[in-house]
C-alpha positions in Angstrom: 116.9 120.8 75.4 118.6 122.1 78.6 118.5 125.8 79.3 121.5 127.5 81.0 121.4 130.9 82.7 124.3 132.9 84.2 124.2 135.8 86.7 126.7 137.9 88.5 125.6 138.8 92.1 126.3 142.6 92.4 124.0 143.6 95.3 125.6 145.3 98.3 123.6 143.3 100.9 124.1 139.5 101.3 121.2 137.4 99.9 120.1 133.7 100.1 120.9 131.9 96.9 117.4 130.4 96.5 115.7 133.8 97.1 117.9 135.6 94.6 117.3 133.0 91.9 113.5 133.1 92.5 113.7 136.8 91.5 116.0 136.2 88.6 114.1 133.2 87.2 110.4 134.2 87.9 109.1 131.3 85.8 110.5 128.9 88.4 109.0 128.5 91.8 111.3 128.6 94.9 110.7 125.0 95.6 111.8 124.1 92.0 114.9 126.2 92.4 115.7 124.4 95.7 115.2 121.2 93.9 117.8 122.3 91.2 120.3 123.2 93.9 119.9 119.8 95.6 120.4 118.1 92.2 123.7 120.0 91.8 122.3 121.9 88.8 123.3 125.2 90.3 127.0 126.3 90.6 128.4 129.3 92.4 131.9 130.2 91.2 132.0 126.8 89.6 131.3 124.9 92.8 128.2 123.2 94.1 126.7 125.3 96.9 126.3 123.5 100.3 122.6 124.3 100.6 119.7 126.3 99.1 120.2 129.0 101.7 123.8 129.6 100.7 124.6 133.2 101.4 125.8 135.3 98.4 128.1 138.1 99.5 129.1 139.8 96.3 130.7 139.2 92.9 129.7 135.5 92.7 129.1 134.0 89.3 126.0 131.8 89.4 125.2 129.2 86.7 121.8 127.4 86.5 121.1 124.5 84.3 117.4 123.8 83.7 116.8 120.4 82.5 113.8 119.6 80.3 110.8 118.6 82.4 110.5 114.9 82.1 107.0 113.7 81.2 105.4 112.0 84.2 103.4 108.8 84.0 100.3 110.7 84.7 97.8 110.4 81.9 95.2 113.0 81.1 91.6 111.7 81.4 88.4 113.2 80.0 86.5 113.7 83.3 84.2 116.7 83.6 85.2 119.3 86.2 83.0 121.7 88.0 85.1 124.9 87.5 84.1 127.6 89.9 86.7 130.2 88.6 89.5 130.2 86.0 91.9 132.7 84.7 95.4 132.6 83.2 97.0 131.7 86.6 94.8 129.1 88.2 91.7 127.0 88.4 89.3 126.7 91.4 87.4 123.4 91.2 84.5 122.0 93.2 85.8 118.5 93.7 83.1 115.8 94.1 83.2 113.2 96.8 84.9 110.0 95.7 87.5 111.6 93.6 91.1 111.2 94.6 93.3 114.4 94.1 96.4 112.8 92.7 97.4 109.2 91.9 98.4 106.8 94.6 98.5 103.1 95.3 95.1 101.7 94.4 94.0 105.0 92.8 95.7 105.4 89.4 92.7 106.5 87.3 89.9 108.9 87.7 92.0 111.5 89.7 91.6 115.3 89.9 95.2 115.5 88.6 94.3 113.5 85.4 91.1 115.5 84.9 92.9 118.8 85.3 95.6 117.8 82.8 92.8 117.0 80.3 91.3 120.4 80.9 94.6 122.1 80.4 97.6 120.0 79.0 100.0 122.9 79.8 99.7 122.0 83.6 102.1 119.1 83.3 105.3 119.8 85.2 104.0 122.9 86.9 105.7 123.0 90.4 108.2 120.4 89.2 106.0 117.6 90.5 103.8 114.8 89.1 100.8 116.5 90.5 100.2 119.2 87.9 99.7 122.5 89.6 98.1 121.0 92.7 98.9 123.2 95.8 96.8 121.5 98.5 94.5 118.6 98.7 91.2 117.2 100.0 90.4 113.7 101.3 88.9 111.3 98.7 85.5 111.5 100.4 85.6 115.2 101.2 83.9 117.4 98.6 84.5 121.1 97.9 86.9 123.8 96.7 90.4 123.1 95.7 92.8 125.4 93.8 95.2 124.4 90.9 98.1 126.6 89.7 98.6 126.9 85.9 102.2 128.1 86.0 105.2 128.0 88.3 104.9 131.6 89.3 101.3 131.1 90.4 102.2 127.8 92.1 104.8 129.6 94.2 102.4 132.5 95.0 99.8 130.1 96.2 102.2 127.9 98.1 103.6 130.9 100.0 100.1 131.8 101.1 99.3 128.3 102.4 102.7 128.2 104.1 102.1 131.6 105.7 98.5 130.6 106.8 97.0 133.5 105.0 94.6 131.3 103.1 91.2 131.0 104.8 89.4 127.6 104.4 86.0 127.0 105.8 84.4 123.6 105.9 80.8 122.6 106.8 80.8 119.5 109.0 77.8 117.6 110.5 79.0 115.9 113.7 77.5 113.3 116.0 76.6 114.7 119.3 77.5 118.2 120.5 80.8 119.9 120.9 81.7 120.7 124.6 81.2 124.4 123.8 79.3 125.9 120.9 82.3 127.6 119.5 85.9 126.6 120.2 89.6 126.3 119.3 91.2 122.9 119.2 95.0 122.9 119.7 96.3 119.4 119.6 99.3 118.0 117.8 98.6 115.5 115.0 100.9 112.6 113.8 100.8 109.1 112.6 98.7 106.7 114.8 101.4 104.3 116.2 98.8 101.4 116.1 97.4 102.0 112.6 100.0 103.6 110.3 97.3 104.5 107.7 95.6 106.7 110.2 96.4 110.0 111.9 95.9 110.7 115.7 96.3 113.3 118.3 99.8 112.6 119.7 102.3 114.1 122.1 104.2 117.2 120.9 107.4 115.2 120.3 105.6 112.8 117.9 103.2 115.1 116.1 103.0 118.5 114.4 101.3 121.6 115.8 97.6 121.6 114.6 94.9 124.2 115.1 91.3 124.0 114.2 88.6 126.5 115.1 84.8 125.6 114.9 81.5 127.5 115.2 78.1 126.0 115.7 75.6 126.8 113.0 72.7 124.6 113.8 71.9 122.1 116.6 69.8 119.0 116.4 68.8 116.4 119.0 71.7 114.1 118.1 73.8 116.1 115.7 75.4 119.5 115.2 76.3 121.4 112.0 79.5 123.3 112.5 81.8 125.5 110.5 85.4 124.3 110.8 88.4 126.5 110.1 91.7 124.7 110.0 94.6 127.2 110.7 97.1 124.5 109.8 97.0 121.9 107.1 97.6 118.4 108.6 96.3 115.2 107.0 92.8 114.5 108.1 93.1 117.4 110.6 89.4 118.3 110.9 88.2 114.7 111.2 90.9 113.9 113.9 90.3 117.0 115.9 86.5 116.8 116.0 86.7 113.1 117.0 89.2 114.2 119.7 86.7 116.5 121.4 84.0 113.7 121.2 82.0 114.8 118.2 83.2 112.9 115.2 82.2 113.8 111.7 78.9 112.0 110.8 79.6 109.1 108.4 83.3 109.0 109.1 83.8 105.3 109.8 87.6 105.7 110.2 87.7 108.3 113.1 84.0 108.2 114.2 81.4 105.5 114.8 81.5 102.3 112.8 77.7 102.3 112.7 76.7 105.3 110.7 74.0 107.3 112.5 72.4 108.8 109.3 71.9 107.5 105.8 75.2 108.6 104.3 77.8 106.8 102.1 80.6 109.1 103.2 81.6 111.7 105.8 79.6 114.8 106.0 82.5 117.2 105.3 82.5 119.9 102.6 85.0 122.6 101.8 82.5 125.3 101.0 84.4 128.6 101.2 87.9 129.6 100.2 89.4 133.1 100.8 92.6 133.6 98.9 94.7 136.4 97.2 95.0 135.7 93.5 98.4 136.2 91.8 99.1 139.8 91.1 96.2 141.1 93.4 96.5 142.8 96.7 93.1 142.0 98.2 91.8 138.5 98.8 88.8 137.1 97.1 86.2 134.7 98.5 84.8 131.7 96.6 81.9 129.5 97.8 80.1 126.4 96.7 76.9 125.0 98.1 76.5 121.6 99.8 76.3 118.8 97.2 73.0 117.0 96.8 73.8 114.0 99.1 74.7 116.2 102.1 72.0 118.7 101.5 69.4 115.8 101.4 70.7 114.5 104.7 70.5 118.0 106.3 67.0 118.5 104.9 65.9 115.2 106.6 67.2 116.5 109.9 65.2 119.7 109.4 62.0 117.8 108.7 62.4 115.7 111.8 
């Protein structure tokens, strides 16, 4: 059934409505509260506020109606997960290559979202989305660490860190050729490719969003280079697009790289191996790591033997 909460704003300094309600209703994320405001489920002095950032100045009566979370069409599926870490607030999963994070056209079953829902049925509705607790994503054929929130408060805590760019993500990428410099920083806007709407591309500033990737060479081979890639922003396909942009596409990436694969791989050599993040309620970040999966390690071993 619907839950209704009422508050009187008595603070001396003006406050944004959404910020104030996030403190008063800690079980709801700020994005969830903003959604309730947009859906006209929040009233200020009996009237619908004009925006989530509506300024409270004093003595306002605020009413919040929380509807029941509607069950989504997402179905839990009994799919094994490689859980790296788990507590009451979150899961950190080592996602295998080939697994889609959340359902989309052509990928309804076998998703990380469905597997996570089986692992913990209480995830449904976390974040007010049909992606239970999922804060960020990895491409289908990219393996590695991904974090899933177990409750709205943790979801908001993690979302804020990604928004503020305080989360550090490190990927291992084997690329074709050599970068122009052993270490570097790529700053190039990314947007939809105007010729291929399913792809991303480096675009003009007016058509794309600011995107930054730093990379560091770990090993050099005659025709390939193993690099660490640190995305400082979170654009779709960012690392793959940026590395291709500087002339060294990710090995095995037939979308942004060479159509003819240069090594025996069935997917791109890209693995999210390190995640540095501050857990809910903690003041110091923790670092989590996962080794290269077998297919990528075998490929790297073959280069070493050569």
